[in-house]
N, C-alpha and C positions, 0 to 999 in steps of 0.2 A: 628110545628114539623112535619117532613116527616111521611106520613102514611105507607110508605114501603121504603125498600132500593133503589128501582128504581126511586122513587120520589126525591131522593138526586141529581140524574143527572140533574135536572132542577133548581138547587139552587146554587148560586155562591160560597157558603162556601164549596162546595164539587166538583162540575163539573170541573172547571178549574184545580184543584189539581189532580182529577182523570185523566183527559186528559193528563196532563203533565207526571204523572207517567206511564201511559200506553204508551205514545210515547217513553219515555226513555227506558223502557223494550223492546219495539219493535225495536228501533234503535240499541241497544246494540247487539241484536241477529241478526238483519239484516246484520250489518257490520261484526260481528264475523263469522257468517255462510257463508257470501260471501267469506271471505278470506279463510276459511278452505276448501270450496268447490273448489275454483280456484287452491289452492295449491294441493289438492287431484287429480284433473282431468287434471292439466296442470303443474305438478310438474317441469319438466325439463326446462321449460321457466322461472322459478323463483328461483330454488335452487338445490343444489346437496345433501342437507341434507335428511336423511331418512324422509319420509312424515309422518309416523305413530309417530315417535319421535317429529316432528315439531308440529303436531296437538295436542299432549299431552302437549307440552310446551306452546302453545298458550292458552290452557284451564288453565293450572297452573298460567300463568302469569296474566290472567284476575282475578283469585281469590286472588292472592298475596296482592293486596291493601287492601281487606277486612281483612286480618290478621293483617297488619302492621298499617293501617290508621283509622280503625273503631272506636277506642277509642277517638282519636283526633276529628273525625267526630262528634262523640256524644257530645264532649265539645262544639264545634262550634254551633251545633244545640240548646243546652241549653242556651247559652250565647247570641246569636243573633236572631233578628226577623226573623222568618222562610220564609215569602214569599220573602224577599230580598235574603236570602240564596238560595231558589229554582231558583230564576231569574239568580243569579250568576252562579249557577251550570249549568243552561241551556245554559248561554252564553259560559261557558267552553266547553260544548258539541259541540256548533257550531264551536269553534276554533279547537277542535280535528278533527272534520269532514273535515275541510278545510286542515289541515295538511295531514290527511289520503288521501285526494284528490291528494295532491302532491305525495304521495307515490305511488298511483295507476298510475298516469301519468308518473311518474319518473321510474316506475318499480322497486321500492325499497321495497323489502320484510321487511327490518328492520325498516323502517319508519312505515310501516303498523303494525308491531308487537309492536313497541312503541305506536302506537294509541290504540291498544288493552289493553295495560297496562293503558293508559290514561282513557279509557272508563271504566276499572275496577274501577279506582279512582273516576270517575264521579258517578258510581253506589254506591260506598262506602260512598261518601259524602252525597248522597241523601237518603240513607237508614234510618239513625236515623231521619231525618226530616220527612219522609214519615209517620213512625208509631207514631211519637210524635205529628204530626199535628192533628190527628183525635180527640184525647180526648179534644183538645181546641176549636173544632168547632161542635162536635156531642154530643147530650144528651146521658146519659148512656143506654137508651132504643134503641138508634140508632148505638151503637158501634158495636154490633155483625153483623148487616146488613151491616154497612159501611166497616168493615174489610172484610166481604164476598165479597163486591163489588171490593175492592182493590185487594184481592188475585185473584179473578176471572180475573180482567184487567191485573194483572201482568202475569199470566200464559197464557192467550190468547194473550198478547203481545209477550211473549216469543215464543209461538207456531207460530203465523203469522209472526213475524221476521225471525224465522228460515226458514219457507217455502219460504218466500219472497227472502231471501238471496240466497237460493239454486236455485230458478228459475230465478231470474233477471240476475245472473252471467252467466247463460247459453244463454242469448239473444245475441248471436254472430252476427256480430262483435261489437256490441254496449253494451255488458254486463258491462264492467268496467264503461263506461260513465254513464250508467243507475244507477249503484250502487252509484256513486259519486253524481249524482243529487238527488238520492232518500235519502241517508243518511243526506246530507246537508238540503234538504227540510224538513225532519222530525225533525231535531234538531232545525230549525227555527220555525216550527209549535209549537214544545214543549216550545220554549222561549215565543211565543206569548200567549199561554194559561197561562204560568206562570205569565204574567203580570196581569191576571184577578184574581189571588189568593188574598184572603183578608188579611189584616195585622194580623199577628199571634205573639203576643208579646213574648219576651224572657221570660223564666222562671227562669233564673239565670243570670241576666245581670252583676252582680259583679264577676262572676267566672273568675279566672285566668287560661288561657290556658297553659297547661303544655308544656315545651319545650322538653320533653322526651316521644315521643309517645309510645315507648315500656314499659316504667314504667308506663304509664297510663293504658295499657291493664291490668296489674296486679291490679292496684287500682280499675278499673271499675269492674273487676270480683270479687274482695273481697268485694266490696260495694254491689253488686248484691246478693252475697251469704249471706249478713246479712238479707236478706228478704227470708226466707226459701221457702215459697209459690212460690214467683216470680221466684227464682232460679231453682226450680224444673220445673216450667213451661218453663223457658228458655231451660233447658236440654231437655225436652220433645219435644220442637220445633225443636231444633238442631237435634234430632233423626229423625224427619220427613225428613231433608234434607239428612241424612245418608241413609234412606231407599230409598228415591227417586234416589239418586246418584247410589246406588247399582243396582237399576233396570235399569235406563235409559241408564247407561253407556254399559249395555250388549244388548239393543235393536238392534243396527246395526248388531252384530254378530248373535243374536238370529233370526233376520229376514233373514239373508243371509244363515246361516249354519243349523239352525234348521227347518225352514219354507220354505227354499229353494226359498226365495222371491227376486224379483227385488227391487231395491231401493224404489219404491212406497210403499212396504209392511212396511218398516221401518217407512215411513212417516205416514201411517195408524196407527201403533202402537202408535207413538208419539202423533199423533192427538187425539186417543182415550183417552190416559192417561191425556193429558193437558186439553181437554174439560171436562173430568170427574172431574178434580180438580175445574174447574170453576163452574160446576153444583153443586158440593158438597158444595162449598163456599157459593153459593147463597141460598142453601137449609138451611143453618144454622140459619138464621132469623126466618124462620118458625118452624123448629124443636126446637128451644130454647124458642119460645114465646116472642122474643125480649128482653130476659134477658141473663145474663152470665150464661150459663148452662154448668157446668163442666161435666155433664153425657155424653155430646156428645164426649169427649175425649176418654173414654173407648169404646164407641160405634164405633167411627172411627178406633180405634186401632184394635178391633176384626175384623172389615171389611178388614183392611190391611192384617191381617194374613189369614182370610177365603179366599179371592180372590187371595192372593199370593199363598197359597197352591193349590187352584184349578188351578191357571195358570201352576203350575208344572204338575198336573194330565192331564190337557188339551193338554199340550206339548206332554206328553207320548202317548196319543191317536192319535196324528197327524200322518198320514201315507203318506203324499205326498213326492214324490222324485224328481219330475220334477220341473223345475224353473217356478214359477208362478208370476202373477201380482195381482192387487186388486181383479179382478173378480174371479180368482182362488182361493184366500184366503177366500173371502166372500162366494164363492159358495160351501163350504163344512162345515159340523157341527163343526168339531174341530176347524176350522179357526174362525168361528163365535164365538164360546166359548172363544177362546183366545182373541179376540177383545172386548168381553163383560167383560172379567176378567180385561183387561187393563183399560177400562172405569170405571169399579167398583172399582178398586184399586185407581184411581184418585179421584172418589167421596168420597170414604172413607178417603183418605188424606185431602180433603178439610173440611169435618166434623171434623176431628181430629184437624186440626191446627188453624182453625179461632177462636174457643173459647180460645186457649192458648194466641193468640195476645190480645184478649180482656181482659183476666186476667192480663197480663202484664201491659197494658195500665191503668187498673182501680186500681190495687193493688200496683203498684210501686210508689215510691215517685215522685210527679209531677216534682219537681225541678231537679231530676236526670234521668227523663224518657229517654231522648235521649241518655244519656251516658250508660243506661242500655241497650237500643236497639243496640247501638254500641257494647257492650259487647256480646250481642246474635249473632251479625253478625260474630264476631270473632269465636264464638263457632260453628256456622253454617259451616263456611269455614273449620274449623278444623275437623269437623265431616265428611265433604265431602272428605277431603284429607285421613282420616283414612278409609273411605269406599273404596276409590280407591285402598289403599294399601292392605286392606283385600280381595278385589275381585281379585287382582293379585296373592296373595299367594294361594287362594283357587283354582283358575283356574290352577295355575302351579302344584298344588297338585293333579290335575286329575279331579275336579268337572266339570260337564258340565254346561252350562248356566242354564237349567231348574233346576238342583240341587242347583245352586246358588240362584235362585228364591225361592226355598224351604227353604234353610238355612236362607235367609233374613226374610221370613215370620214367621219361627219358633223363630228366634232371636227377632222378634217384639213381640211375645207372652210372652217371658221372660221380655222383657222391660216393657210390660204392667203390669205384675205381680209385678215387682220392684216398678213402679210408684204407684200402689195401695198400697203396703206395706208402702212406704214412705210418702204417702199423702192420708190417708183414705177417705178424702173428695170426691175424684173421684169415688170409688166404691159406696159410699153412694149416691152421686148424680145420678150415673148411674141407680141404682135400683129404685130410686125415679122418674127418667124420664121415665123408662119403665112403672112404675105403672101409671104415669100420661098418658102416651099413650094409656093404657088399660082402661082409664076413671075412675079408682078407687081413684085417689087423685089429688089434685090441683098441677100444675107444680110449683115447688119451687126449689132453688138451694140445 
């Protein structure tokens, strides 16, 4: 058994799987960000459609498969051997990137938009496999650490993919060629890593795949709702995606209009938040004593509210009016405080979400785990869509971006209260965890 979560990276049961999922997250965001960047800065060469509308359309189309296909993806992951599924998904990714290459060279926007939808489908198919794989290869004492590693890898992959996509496309006149080579190369590397993933037997080989994916969505959610503890954890997990969507969608405007920053300031905010999630996720193993420690969920939620509120007040003390870059932001106290709040928000999010994944993996019925993860992915997508709609309504009503941060932080406090009322195990575990930190009691769930 691994002595720590990092030791898993030297073991075949974890390392190839970790690399494949990291490269998938990286490539999704490399391709999507490159397309959005080139449309934003070279719009007239590609389309006459409003750029803002088109960028939001691309984001929505990427999420659409999560809503429509996650239930069926969960069925496939329960019925078939998982390492074979991963390899097939990675071959699909290579095909998508080859088609996208044709779109780049033919200067066809709609082929590229179609590739975005296909990459959303690729991620949808991989999601249930990703979270159902871990309980079949990790011991219970390794699940929290393993989930922390996967969450860290996912968000670092997202961040580095976004940064790479934005930078590579600007390497004129070879930006497009570089993007084509990079996306195909990363997809091939992901497939090579997937070939080393060990055999992972199907948990429900006799399952009959539904021919009605929309009907399967309702069946999945009804089945998950039958286990109250798991369903509440699914909803709490989806709230994190709501919270993150509310904040991250405002970062570009926040950086430009509130901080008067150049594009690098937006990159700094995104980097601080994403790396914070990675650090918080990795800390869960030590904070929990390698057990499923539900007390971390309220602790993380309190952090989301505390640092979200402080981000609002830090923004109010920011007095800069001239356009600034990275050194200008980091050279003043309010700017450093804002960066710290973004990083600590990410850390709190990592601490909040990792135990929820571990709970779902250990308390859900094993034969239905992939389908339950598929149902959770549907909820995640719906929560993000609702977050976008609420943000639009509040901004049109006159709220500023910092006030939207405050609204989200306070709404999170209300969510925490509801969670504790619906599932008293969370506050009990939280106070027990605090007592253990103070050395007065042994750490137990």
